[in-house]
C-alpha positions in Angstrom: -2.1 70.3 107.0 -1.3 67.5 109.4 1.5 65.1 108.6 0.3 62.4 111.0 -3.2 61.3 112.0 -5.1 58.2 113.0 -7.6 57.9 110.1 -7.7 59.6 106.7 -11.1 59.5 105.0 -10.9 60.1 101.3 -14.0 61.7 99.8 -16.2 64.6 100.9 -19.7 63.4 100.0 -22.2 61.9 102.3 -20.2 58.7 102.8 -17.0 60.5 103.8 -18.7 63.2 105.9 -20.8 60.7 107.8 -17.8 58.5 108.5 -15.8 61.4 109.8 -18.6 62.6 112.0 -19.3 59.2 113.5 -15.6 58.5 114.1 -15.6 61.5 116.4 -18.9 60.3 118.0 -17.1 57.0 118.8 -14.4 59.0 120.5 -11.6 59.4 117.9 -10.8 63.1 117.3 -7.5 62.7 115.5 -9.1 62.1 112.1 -8.9 63.8 108.8 -11.0 64.0 105.6 -9.5 65.0 102.3 -11.5 66.0 99.3 -10.2 66.6 95.7 -12.7 69.5 95.2 -15.4 70.9 97.4 -17.6 68.9 99.7 -20.5 67.2 97.9 -19.1 67.9 94.5 -19.5 64.3 93.2 -22.9 62.6 93.3 -24.1 64.0 96.6 -24.9 67.5 95.4 -27.5 66.4 92.8 -29.1 63.7 94.8 -32.9 63.5 95.0 -32.1 63.1 98.7 -35.1 60.9 99.8 -34.8 59.6 103.3 -36.9 56.4 103.8 -37.0 53.9 106.6 -37.8 51.0 104.2 -35.2 48.2 104.0 -35.4 44.5 103.1 -33.2 43.3 105.9 -33.2 44.2 109.6 -29.7 45.7 109.3 -30.8 48.0 106.5 -33.8 49.1 108.5 -31.6 49.7 111.6 -29.1 51.9 109.8 -31.9 53.9 108.1 -33.6 54.5 111.5 -30.3 55.8 112.7 -30.1 58.1 109.7 -33.5 59.5 110.4 -32.8 60.1 114.1 -29.5 61.8 113.3 -31.0 64.0 110.6 -33.8 65.1 113.0 -31.2 66.0 115.5 -29.2 68.0 112.9 -32.4 69.7 111.7 -33.1 70.9 115.2 -29.5 72.0 116.0 -29.4 75.8 116.5 -25.8 76.1 115.6 -26.1 74.5 112.1 -29.7 73.6 111.2 -30.3 71.4 108.2 -33.4 71.6 105.9 -35.1 68.3 106.5 -38.7 67.4 105.6 -39.3 64.6 108.0 -42.6 62.6 108.3 -44.2 63.5 104.9 -44.8 59.7 104.6 -44.2 57.5 101.6 -46.1 54.9 99.7 -44.6 52.0 97.7 -47.4 51.0 95.3 -48.4 47.5 94.2 -50.7 46.1 91.5 -50.3 42.4 92.3 -51.3 40.4 95.4 -47.7 38.9 95.3 -46.3 42.4 95.8 -48.7 43.1 98.6 -47.7 39.9 100.3 -44.1 40.9 100.1 -44.9 44.2 101.7 -46.6 42.4 104.6 -43.5 40.4 105.1 -41.3 43.5 105.1 -43.7 45.1 107.7 -43.2 42.0 109.8 -39.5 42.1 109.5 -39.2 45.9 110.3 -41.4 45.5 113.4 -38.5 43.6 114.9 -36.4 46.7 114.6 -39.1 48.9 116.2 -40.3 50.3 112.9 -43.9 50.2 111.9 -45.0 50.1 108.3 -48.6 50.1 107.3 -50.1 48.0 104.4 -52.9 50.0 102.9 -55.4 49.5 100.1 -55.8 51.5 96.8 -58.4 53.8 98.2 -56.3 54.7 101.2 -53.3 55.3 98.9 -55.3 57.9 97.0 -56.7 59.5 100.1 -53.1 60.0 101.4 -51.8 61.1 98.0 -54.7 62.8 96.2 -52.8 63.3 93.0 -52.7 59.6 92.1 -55.1 57.4 90.1 -56.2 54.0 91.6 -56.5 52.4 88.1 -54.6 49.1 88.1 -53.7 49.6 91.8 -54.2 47.2 94.7 -52.5 49.1 97.4 -49.2 49.9 98.9 -46.8 50.0 101.8 -46.9 53.2 103.9 -43.7 54.4 105.7 -44.7 57.3 108.0 -41.0 58.4 108.5 -40.4 59.1 104.8 -39.1 62.5 103.8 -36.3 64.4 102.1 -33.3 66.4 103.1 -31.0 69.1 101.7 -27.8 67.2 100.7 -25.3 70.1 100.8 -26.6 71.3 104.2 -26.5 67.8 105.6 -22.8 67.2 104.6 -21.7 70.6 105.7 -23.4 70.1 109.1 -21.7 66.7 109.6 -18.4 68.3 108.7 -19.1 71.2 111.0 -19.8 68.9 114.0 -16.8 66.7 113.2 -14.5 69.8 113.2 -16.0 70.9 116.6 -14.9 67.5 117.9 -11.4 67.8 116.7 -11.5 66.4 113.1 -9.9 68.3 110.2 -11.2 68.7 106.7 -9.0 69.5 103.7 -10.8 70.6 100.6 -9.2 71.0 97.2 -6.7 68.3 98.2 -6.5 65.6 95.6 -5.1 62.2 96.6 -2.3 61.2 94.2 -1.2 57.9 95.7 -1.3 55.5 98.7 1.6 53.6 100.2 1.2 50.9 102.8 4.2 50.5 105.1 5.6 47.3 106.5 3.8 47.8 109.8 0.5 48.1 107.8 0.1 51.8 108.4 -0.4 54.1 105.4 0.9 57.2 103.7 -1.7 59.2 101.8 0.1 61.2 99.2 -1.8 64.4 98.2 -1.1 67.4 96.0 -0.5 69.4 99.2 1.8 66.9 100.9 1.8 63.5 102.6 -0.2 62.3 105.6 0.8 59.3 107.5 -2.0 57.4 109.2 -3.0 54.1 110.8 -6.2 53.6 108.7 -7.4 54.8 105.4 -11.1 54.9 104.2 -12.1 55.0 100.6 -15.3 57.1 100.4 -14.9 58.2 96.8 -18.3 57.7 95.2 -18.0 57.3 91.4 -14.2 57.7 91.6 -13.9 54.8 93.9 -11.7 52.7 91.6 -9.3 55.6 90.9 -8.4 55.4 94.6 -8.8 51.6 94.7 -6.1 51.4 92.0 -3.7 53.3 94.2 -3.8 50.4 96.7 -4.0 47.6 94.1 -7.6 46.7 94.3 -10.7 47.0 92.1 -14.1 47.4 93.7 -17.3 46.0 92.2 -18.9 49.4 91.8 -20.3 50.8 88.5 -22.3 54.0 87.8 -25.6 54.5 86.1 -26.9 57.7 84.6 -30.0 58.7 86.5 -32.5 61.4 85.4 -35.1 63.3 87.3 -36.9 66.6 86.6 -38.6 69.2 88.7 -42.0 70.5 87.6 -43.4 74.0 87.7 -45.8 74.7 90.6 -48.9 72.6 90.8 -52.0 74.4 92.2 -53.3 71.3 93.9 -50.1 71.0 95.9 -50.3 74.6 97.1 -53.9 74.1 98.1 -53.5 70.8 99.8 -52.6 72.2 103.2 -50.0 69.4 103.8 -47.0 68.1 102.1 -47.5 65.3 99.6 -46.2 61.9 100.5 -43.4 60.4 98.5 -44.2 57.8 95.9 -42.2 54.8 94.6 -43.9 52.9 91.8 -42.7 49.5 90.6 -45.6 49.5 88.2 -44.3 52.4 86.1 -40.7 52.6 87.3 -40.7 56.1 88.8 -40.6 58.0 92.1 -41.8 61.4 93.1 -41.7 63.8 96.0 -42.7 67.3 96.7 -40.3 70.1 95.7 -41.6 73.4 96.9 -45.0 73.6 95.3 -44.1 71.3 92.4 -42.9 67.7 92.1 -39.5 66.1 91.7 -40.0 63.0 89.4 -37.3 60.5 89.0 -37.2 57.6 86.4 -35.8 54.1 86.1 -36.1 53.5 82.4 -35.5 50.2 80.7 -33.2 51.7 78.1 -30.8 52.8 80.8 -27.1 53.7 80.5 -23.9 52.9 82.5 -21.5 55.8 83.0 -17.8 56.2 83.3 -16.9 52.6 82.3 -14.0 53.8 80.2 -12.7 56.4 82.7 -14.0 59.7 84.2 -12.9 63.1 83.0 -10.7 64.6 85.8 -12.6 67.8 85.4 -16.0 66.2 86.0 -16.9 67.9 89.3 -20.2 69.5 90.3 -21.2 68.4 86.9 -24.0 66.5 85.1 -24.5 64.4 82.1 -26.4 65.8 79.1 -30.2 65.6 79.4 -31.7 62.7 77.5 -35.5 62.9 78.1 -36.2 60.7 75.0 -34.8 57.8 77.0 -37.4 58.1 79.7 -40.5 58.5 77.6 -41.7 55.0 78.2 -41.6 55.5 81.9 -43.1 59.0 81.6 -46.2 57.5 79.9 -46.8 55.3 83.0 -46.2 58.2 85.3 -48.8 60.3 83.4 -51.3 57.5 83.8 -50.7 57.3 87.5 -50.6 61.0 88.1 -52.6 62.8 85.4 -51.7 66.2 86.8 -48.3 65.8 85.2 -49.8 66.2 81.8 -50.8 69.8 82.8 -47.6 71.1 84.1 -44.3 72.2 82.7 -40.7 71.2 83.5 -38.6 73.6 85.4 -35.3 71.7 85.6 -33.8 68.5 84.4 -31.0 66.6 86.3 -29.0 63.7 84.8 -26.2 62.6 87.0 -24.3 59.4 87.9 -25.2 57.2 90.8 -23.3 54.1 92.0 -24.3 50.5 92.2 -22.8 47.2 93.4 -23.6 43.7 92.2 -26.6 43.2 94.6 -27.6 46.9 95.0 -26.4 47.1 98.6 -23.4 49.2 99.4 -19.9 48.1 100.4 -19.2 49.2 103.9 -16.4 47.7 105.9 -12.9 46.2 105.5 -11.4 46.1 102.0 -10.7 42.4 101.2 -7.0 41.4 101.4 -5.9 44.7 102.9 -5.1 45.6 106.5 -6.2 48.9 108.0 -8.2 49.8 104.9 -11.9 50.3 104.8 -14.4 51.5 102.2 -17.9 53.1 102.2 -18.9 52.9 98.6 -21.6 51.9 96.1 -24.2 54.0 98.0 -26.9 54.3 95.4 -29.3 55.7 98.1 -26.5 57.6 99.8 -28.3 60.5 101.3 -31.1 58.5 102.8 -28.8 55.8 104.2 -25.5 57.5 104.6 -25.9 58.5 108.2 -26.4 54.9 109.2 -23.6 53.6 106.9 -21.1 56.0 108.4 -22.3 55.0 111.9 -21.8 51.3 111.3 -18.4 51.8 109.6 -17.1 54.0 112.4 -18.1 51.3 114.9 -16.1 48.7 112.9 -13.1 50.9 112.7 -13.0 51.9 116.4 -14.4 48.8 118.1 -13.8 46.0 115.6 -17.5 45.2 115.1 -20.7 47.2 114.8 -23.8 46.8 116.9 -25.5 44.9 114.1 -24.1 42.0 112.0 -23.1 43.9 108.9 -22.6 41.0 106.4 -25.4 42.4 104.1 -23.1 45.4 103.4 -19.7 43.8 103.9 -17.3 44.3 101.0 -16.0 40.7 101.4 -19.4 39.2 100.5 -18.2 39.3 96.8 -15.1 37.4 95.8 -13.1 36.8 92.7 -16.0 36.9 90.2 -16.8 40.5 91.2 -15.5 42.5 88.3 -16.7 45.9 87.2 -18.0 44.3 84.1 -20.2 41.9 86.0 -21.2 44.8 88.3 -22.3 46.8 85.3 -24.6 44.0 84.1 -26.2 43.6 87.5 -26.4 47.4 87.9 -28.5 47.6 84.7 -30.7 44.8 85.9 -31.2 46.4 89.3 -31.8 49.8 87.8 -34.5 48.3 85.6 -36.1 46.7 88.7 -35.4 49.5 91.2 -38.6 49.1 93.2 -39.2 45.4 92.6 -38.0 43.4 95.5 -36.6 39.9 95.2 -39.0 37.1 96.1 -37.8 34.0 97.9 -35.6 31.8 95.7 -35.6 34.4 92.9 -32.3 34.8 91.1 -32.4 37.2 88.2 -30.5 36.3 85.0 -28.0 39.1 84.5 -24.4 38.1 85.0 -25.1 34.4 85.1 -23.3 32.1 85.1 -20.4 33.8 86.9 -18.8 30.7 88.4 -19.2 27.1 87.2 -17.6 23.7 87.5 -17.1 21.0 84.8 -20.3 19.5 86.1 -22.6 22.6 85.6 -23.6 21.7 82.1 -23.8 18.0 83.0 -26.2 18.7 85.8 -28.2 21.1 83.7 -28.6 18.3 81.1 -29.9 16.1 83.9 -32.6 18.6 84.7 -31.0 20.7 87.4 -32.3 24.2 88.1 -29.7 26.4 89.8 -29.5 28.8 92.7 -26.5 31.2 93.2 -24.1 31.0 96.1 -21.3 33.6 96.1 -21.5 33.7 92.3 -21.4 29.9 92.0 -24.2 28.1 90.0 -25.3 25.5 92.6 -27.9 22.8 92.0 -31.2 23.9 93.6 -33.6 21.1 92.7 -34.2 18.7 89.8 -36.9 19.7 87.3 -39.4 17.0 86.2 -39.4 18.3 82.6 -37.4 20.9 80.6 -40.3 23.3 80.5 -40.9 23.2 84.3 -40.8 26.6 86.1 -41.8 27.6 89.6 -43.4 30.8 90.6 -41.3 32.7 93.2 -43.7 33.3 96.2 -43.9 33.7 99.9 -46.1 30.6 99.9 -44.9 27.1 99.3 -44.3 26.9 95.5 -44.5 24.3 92.8 -41.2 22.7 93.9 -42.7 21.4 97.2 -43.4 17.8 96.1 -40.1 17.7 94.0 -38.0 18.5 97.1 -40.0 16.1 99.2 -39.2 13.3 96.7 -35.5 14.2 96.7 -35.4 14.2 100.5 -37.3 10.8 100.6 -34.7 9.2 98.3 -31.8 10.5 100.4 -33.5 9.0 103.5 -34.4 5.7 102.0 -31.7 5.1 99.4 -28.8 7.5 98.5 -28.5 10.9 96.9 -25.7 12.9 95.2 -25.2 16.6 95.1 -22.5 19.1 94.2 -21.4 21.7 96.7 -19.2 24.1 94.8 -17.4 27.1 96.1 -17.0 25.6 99.6 -14.3 27.7 101.3 -11.2 25.5 101.7 -7.9 26.8 103.2 -4.9 24.5 103.6 -2.9 25.2 106.8 0.6 23.8 107.1 3.5 24.4 109.4 4.7 23.1 112.7 2.6 25.6 114.7 -0.7 25.0 112.8 -2.6 23.4 115.7 -1.4 26.0 118.3 -2.5 28.7 115.9 -5.9 27.2 115.5 -6.2 26.5 119.2 -5.8 30.2 119.8 -8.6 31.1 117.5 -11.2 28.4 118.3 -13.3 28.5 121.5 -13.4 24.7 121.7 -11.1 21.8 121.5 -9.1 21.5 118.3 -8.6 17.9 117.1 -4.9 17.1 116.4 -5.2 13.4 115.6 -4.2 12.6 112.0 -7.2 11.4 110.1 -9.6 13.1 112.4 -12.3 15.8 111.7 -13.8 18.3 114.0 -16.3 21.2 113.9 -15.6 24.4 115.8 -16.3 28.1 116.2 -14.2 31.3 116.1 -15.2 34.3 118.1 -14.5 38.0 117.8 -13.0 39.9 120.7 -16.5 40.6 122.0 -17.1 36.9 122.5 -19.7 36.7 119.7 -19.5 34.3 116.8 -17.3 35.2 114.0 -17.0 32.0 111.9 -17.7 28.3 111.8 -15.2 25.8 110.3 -14.6 22.2 109.9 -11.0 21.1 110.5 -9.7 18.0 108.9 -6.2 16.7 109.8 -4.5 15.2 106.7 -1.3 13.1 107.2 1.7 13.6 105.0 1.4 11.9 101.7 2.4 12.2 98.1 -0.2 15.0 97.9 1.5 17.2 100.5 2.9 17.5 104.0 0.9 17.0 107.1 -1.7 19.7 107.0 -5.1 20.9 108.2 -8.0 21.6 105.8 -10.1 24.5 107.1 -13.5 24.4 105.5 -16.3 26.9 105.8 -19.2 28.5 104.0 -18.7 29.5 100.3 -19.6 33.1 101.1 -16.8 33.3 103.7 -13.9 32.9 101.3 -12.4 36.4 101.7 -13.8 37.0 105.2 -12.2 33.9 106.8 -8.9 34.3 105.0 -8.6 37.9 106.2 -9.4 36.8 109.8 -6.9 34.0 109.8 -4.2 36.2 108.3 -4.9 39.0 110.8 -4.1 36.6 113.7 -0.9 35.1 112.4 2.1 35.9 114.5 5.4 36.7 112.9 7.2 34.0 114.9 4.7 31.2 114.0 5.5 28.5 111.5 2.1 28.6 109.8 1.3 28.9 106.1 -2.2 29.5 104.6 -3.2 28.6 101.0 -6.6 28.8 99.5 -7.9 25.8 97.6 -11.4 27.1 97.3 -11.4 27.5 93.5 -9.3 24.4 92.8 -11.6 21.7 94.3 -15.3 20.9 94.5 -17.3 18.7 96.9 -19.6 15.9 95.8 -21.8 14.9 98.7 -23.0 11.3 98.9 -25.8 10.9 101.4 -28.2 8.2 102.5 -28.2 4.7 104.1 -26.8 3.2 101.0 -23.9 5.7 100.7 -21.3 3.3 102.0 -22.3 0.7 99.4 -21.9 3.3 96.6 -18.6 4.5 97.8 -17.3 1.0 98.3 -18.3 0.3 94.7 -16.0 2.9 93.2 -13.2 3.6 95.8 -10.7 1.0 96.9 -10.3 0.4 100.7 -12.3 -0.6 103.7 -15.2 1.9 104.2 -16.9 0.1 107.0 -17.9 2.1 110.1 -15.1 0.5 112.0 -12.4 1.4 109.4 -13.8 4.8 108.5 -16.0 6.1 111.3 -17.9 9.3 111.4 -15.6 12.4 111.6 -12.8 10.8 109.7 -10.8 11.9 106.7 -8.9 9.8 104.1 -7.2 10.4 100.8 -8.1 7.9 98.0 -9.3 7.6 94.5 -12.9 7.6 93.3 -12.7 5.6 90.1 -9.4 7.0 88.9 -10.0 10.5 90.2 -7.9 11.6 93.2 -10.2 12.5 96.1 -10.2 13.4 99.8 -13.2 12.1 101.7 -14.6 13.4 105.0 -17.1 11.4 107.0 -19.4 14.3 107.9 -23.1 15.0 107.3 -25.2 18.2 106.9 -28.3 16.1 106.1 -28.5 13.9 109.2 -28.0 10.7 107.1 -24.8 8.6 106.6 -22.9 10.9 104.3 -19.5 11.6 102.8 -18.0 14.8 101.5 -15.9 13.9 98.5 -13.4 16.7 97.7 -12.1 16.4 94.1 -9.8 18.6 92.0 -11.9 20.3 89.4 -9.9 18.7 86.6 -11.0 15.3 87.8 -14.5 16.3 88.9 -16.4 14.8 85.9 -14.6 11.5 86.2 -15.4 11.2 89.9 -19.0 12.1 89.2 -19.3 9.4 86.5 -17.8 6.8 88.8 -20.2 7.6 91.6 -23.2 7.5 89.2 -22.2 4.2 87.8 -21.7 2.7 91.3 -25.0 4.2 92.4 -27.2 2.6 89.7 -27.8 -0.5 91.7 -28.7 1.4 94.9 -31.2 3.9 93.6 -28.9 6.9 93.5 -30.6 10.2 92.5 -29.6 13.8 92.5 -30.7 16.3 95.1 -30.3 20.0 95.4 -29.9 22.9 97.8 -33.6 23.1 98.8 -33.5 19.5 100.0 -30.3 20.3 101.9 -32.0 23.2 103.6 -35.0 21.1 104.6 -32.8 18.4 106.1 -30.4 20.6 107.9 -33.4 22.3 109.7 -34.7 18.9 110.7 -31.3 18.4 112.4 -31.0 21.9 113.9 -27.8 22.5 112.0 -26.9 26.2 111.6 -26.0 28.5 108.7 -23.3 31.1 108.8 -24.8 34.6 108.6 -28.3 33.2 109.2 -28.0 31.8 112.8 -24.2 32.3 113.2 -23.9 36.1 113.4 -21.8 38.6 115.3 -24.7 39.7 117.5 -24.8 36.6 119.6 -22.4 34.3 121.5 -22.2 30.5 121.3 -24.2 30.0 124.5 -27.1 32.1 123.1 -26.8 30.2 119.8 -27.1 26.8 121.5 -23.4 25.8 120.9 -22.2 25.5 124.5 -20.9 22.0 123.7 -18.4 23.7 121.4 -17.0 26.0 124.1 -14.1 24.7 126.3 -13.9 27.2 129.1 -11.0 25.5 130.9 -8.6 25.7 127.9 -6.0 28.3 127.5 -6.7 31.8 126.2 -8.5 32.1 122.9 -9.8 35.1 121.0 -12.9 36.5 122.8 -12.6 34.3 125.8 -12.6 37.0 128.5 -15.5 38.8 126.9 -17.4 35.5 126.4 -17.1 34.5 130.0 -18.1 37.9 131.2 -21.1 38.0 128.9 -22.2 34.5 129.9 -22.3 35.5 133.6 -24.8 38.2 132.7 -27.3 35.7 131.2 -28.5 35.4 127.6 -30.0 38.3 125.6 -31.7 36.0 123.2 -31.8 32.2 122.7 -31.9 30.3 119.4 -34.8 27.8 119.3 -36.4 25.4 116.8 -40.0 26.2 116.0 -43.0 24.2 114.7 -45.0 26.6 112.5 -48.7 25.9 112.5 -49.3 26.7 108.8 -49.7 24.3 105.9 -49.6 26.7 103.0 -46.5 28.8 103.6 -43.2 28.7 105.3 -41.9 31.4 107.6 -39.2 33.6 106.1 -36.0 35.1 107.6 -36.6 38.3 109.3 -40.3 37.6 110.2 -41.3 38.7 113.7 -42.5 36.4 116.5 -45.2 38.1 118.5 -46.6 37.6 122.0 -49.2 39.8 123.6 -48.9 42.3 120.7 -45.1 42.6 121.3 -42.2 41.4 119.2 -40.3 38.7 121.2 -38.2 37.1 118.5 -37.0 37.0 114.9 -36.9 34.1 112.5 -33.6 33.3 111.0 -34.3 30.3 108.7 -37.3 28.3 107.7 -38.3 25.4 105.5 -40.6 22.4 105.5 -39.1 19.3 107.1 -40.2 16.5 104.8 -38.9 13.6 106.9 -40.7 14.7 110.0 -43.7 16.4 108.4 -43.3 19.7 110.2 -43.2 23.3 109.0 -39.9 24.3 110.7 -38.1 27.5 111.6 -35.1 28.7 113.7 -35.4 31.9 115.6 -33.7 34.0 118.2 -36.2 34.7 121.0 -36.3 36.4 124.4 -35.1 33.9 127.0 -38.5 33.6 128.7 -40.0 32.3 125.4 -37.3 29.7 124.8 -38.6 26.8 126.8 -39.8 23.7 125.0 -43.6 24.0 124.5 -43.6 27.8 124.6 -46.0 29.2 122.0 -45.7 32.6 120.3 -47.2 33.8 117.0 -45.2 34.0 113.8 -46.1 36.9 111.5 -46.3 35.2 108.1 -46.9 38.1 105.7 -49.4 39.8 108.0 -51.1 36.6 109.2 -50.4 35.5 112.8 -50.0 31.7 113.2 -48.9 29.7 116.2 -45.2 28.9 116.6 -44.3 26.3 119.2 -40.8 25.7 120.5 -39.8 22.1 120.0 -36.6 20.2 120.7 -33.7 20.9 118.4 -33.1 18.1 115.9 -36.6 16.6 115.5 -35.2 14.1 113.0 -33.1 11.4 114.6 -32.2 13.4 117.7 -29.5 10.9 118.8 -27.8 11.2 115.3 -27.6 7.4 115.0 -28.2 7.4 111.3 -25.3 9.6 110.3 -22.9 7.7 112.7 -24.0 4.3 111.3 
């Protein structure tokens, strides 16, 4: 066994084998996989092994398409062929028009990745799958690439080709410990000796937290028992002359696929069970849980109704084994938060179908620093301090019970809520607030007109439309107040703080005390990595001279890791997170200055406190730090308050606002207003696939400054011209907004993808932002937006249709 290698991958299931294989494909041959038992002896071996192209984001569709292409290549390899039934087709059933509408949206989204789904009616579903009944069925979504694969053969083939490229695989080699050295390299301790390496990868399936504990972390991954059975032969299948398509049924919570001349039927019962929460038997390997068919009888009744042939056939084999889940159902693939040179590829509940793509994207991140797609939807850092295994188990149960039911726009399911709150959460709830969820935080979404008000999640405009319009109108005419909790806030101190930031930001970094600036951080490829507001606070009784780095709530772990990774040993720079200690109250509207002057001492005139200023003060008697910035396009103040004083500051603002028409507003109003201003969201428009020039942020790039991260790549890329351009669109539809991921069409071809959309209530326009091919980016260009299967005109308009000179927020 080697004593030194570049990468050690721990775990020999689909996650580990795919990672090892793709590392060699990216050019690294000095890599090792260690497995405690035999390859595929965890969850992989008993997988139902369905391989679908369906995904609910473009990244997921892209990685699944890669899996399918890879598996076809391995199937046809003469040296080590893999059993793969490709192209049987698959149907996701629906019995409501809302589900059908969602399928049409996913078809629009997938088209932008070169994948064609087909939305079909009930009769066509039955024609393509003659074993199903059309009772209580409207139709379904057809995926022509659907199929299934032999899990053991797939993993062995990946390992075989990795070995041919120079990798080594050590079976029956349990990892007993992990030690990180002072230079951030690792020693992997095994029962057969130690291996020193630069990088370690946790690919340990349901034993993920046993290895996580060895490096002092806990991953939000929990396991569920999952049962399927294989039937005896069915004459109708043998006589059909073709393989049966796969079925996924949200109506009755089951799936099925052909297995020889019978069917494999899997169940997502409501009385489901977590597994391994109190530890896993060390001897549990190539093993299963006891059968428990009584638990699935409610689901089986629905399956019988949909497929009557099941009542006439016996059961040949029952499988009940653990599968892993995360908080949102998507896997964790990428850097481990707070650790250097450590990655994970875990929580793969659909590991066989997706594993080829997950290993591909992870290998790119390890070798090149970034993948070809923005991978935030699977990034381990998208969950932060609230992400315990206990919370994960609650969400896993909920996801399991709703396995084939996608989330509608603005839908937030109840399990695991509230995970993060502030002292104001119950106060706002008492005032009628309904809440959305941002990185676990309960954030005010809109104000309900009555306690029994509920909206219907939909791809059309819903019942909150007029409520949000009223909130926006009051902000524009009077003054509004909202809470922005969880905002990422990092305090940066030390003599070299500005030089440090100057090296990371692509534009000018403000150094003036009391000044505020917005800027962008790039990766080494010259694409956008992060967005941050920098506020320069002078020394005071609250601390030394310092910079507050503020960014999106979801970026808490991501940005801290990025900043820490670029600190130099000889720099006098210290980083301290304040994210969970303080909360922002946003005061916005033309009367905001009057309200602030009524509860905070000092001169708040435009001359004394202009736009892009920061000042420490008290709101009432609550200590506060106030920034003159705006995400709404109106005169606005960010009031940062320690959580212990948050309620006091809120009461002071409400009292001062009574005379000025102050009302609450929520996140939906913020989204409407920021689109009217053309302001961008991190991980919507600000993604690692595009540079600041393509994203319309050239004013934030200072090409003549000294070196900064990504500068050389950015300038080289810019000279080649844009790949896409971000534009603002007017959508010619009055009944529905566009939705992120929807395709823009021209001449029957996809020419762009929508990133954000909402109705602009101040300008009376249905708005969207989208990345489009450069030839369709000119003002006045018209394409067609695919709104859930309906093509409507989409016209490029100038960015910031509301107050384009920004005079209102500078007033």
